[in-house]
N, C-alpha and C positions, 0 to 999 in steps of 0.2 A: 504494500500500500504506500509506503514511504517513497519508493522509486517512482510510482505513478504520479504522485504529487510533484516531485521534482521535475519530472518530464513535462507536466502541464505548465509549470512555472517557466521552464526554459522555452517551451513553445510560445507561451504568451509574450515573453521578453523578445523572442525572435520576431514575432509579428509586430510588436511595438516598434522595434528598430527598423523594420521594413516600411512601416507607415511614416516614420520620422524621415527616413531617406527619400521616400517618394515625394512627400510634401515639400522637402527642401529642394529636391531636383526640379519639381514643377515650378516652384517659386523662382528658381534661377532662370528658367526659360522665359517667364513673363510674370510681372507682378499680379498677384491675385489668384493665380492658378493653385498655389499651395493652400490658400485659405479655402478655396472651393473644394479641394480634395479633403480638407479637414472638416467639411460641412459647415463652414462659416460663410453662408451664401451671401448675405448682405455685404459683409466686409470684403469678400472676394470679388463680388460684382462691382463694388465701388472702386476698389483698387485697380481692377482691370479696366474700368471705364476711364479713370484718371490717367492710367498709363497709356491707353490708346489715344486719348486726347493729346497728351504730351508728345507722343510719337507723330501724330498727324500735324501738330503744331510745329514740330521740328522740321518736317519735310516741306511744309508750305509757308514757312515764316519768311517775311520780307526783311527781317532784321539782319544786320551784318553778323558774320560768323563769330566774332568775339562776344557779341551780346547773346547769341543763342546759347552759349555755354552756361551763362548765369541764369537766363530767363527760363530755359527749357531743359537743357541737359542735366544741370545740377539737381533740380527738383525730381527729374526722372530717376537719377542715380539714388537719391535719398529714398524715394518710394521703393525702388528695387531692393535696396539693402534692408529697409524696414520690413518689406514683404518676406524676405528670406528668413530674417530673424524671427518674425512673428509666426510664420508657417512652421519653423522648427520648434519653437516653444509651444505652439498649439498642438502639434503632433506629440510632443513629449508629455503633455498633460493628459492626453487621451488614454 
C-alpha cells in the first residue's frame, strides 16, 4: 500500500511539472496563451488582445524607429515577461 501511495504522488508531481512546462512554453510563444492553458480565460484573452494590438501597432506605426522602441516594443516586452512569469506561477499553484 505504501508503494502505491508513493507512485501516485510521483505521478501527480510529474503531471504538475508537465503543466508548468507547457504553460511556460505557451507563454513564451505569445502573451496570454499560458494563462488560457491555465484556465484563466479573462486574463489570457486580455493579455492576448493587448499583445496583438501592440504587434499591429508596431507594424503600422508612423513613428520613427527610435520612438517605436519606447512606445510599442518596450510595453510588449514587459507584457511578454509578465505573461511568462504569471503562467509559470499559475501552473505551479494548480
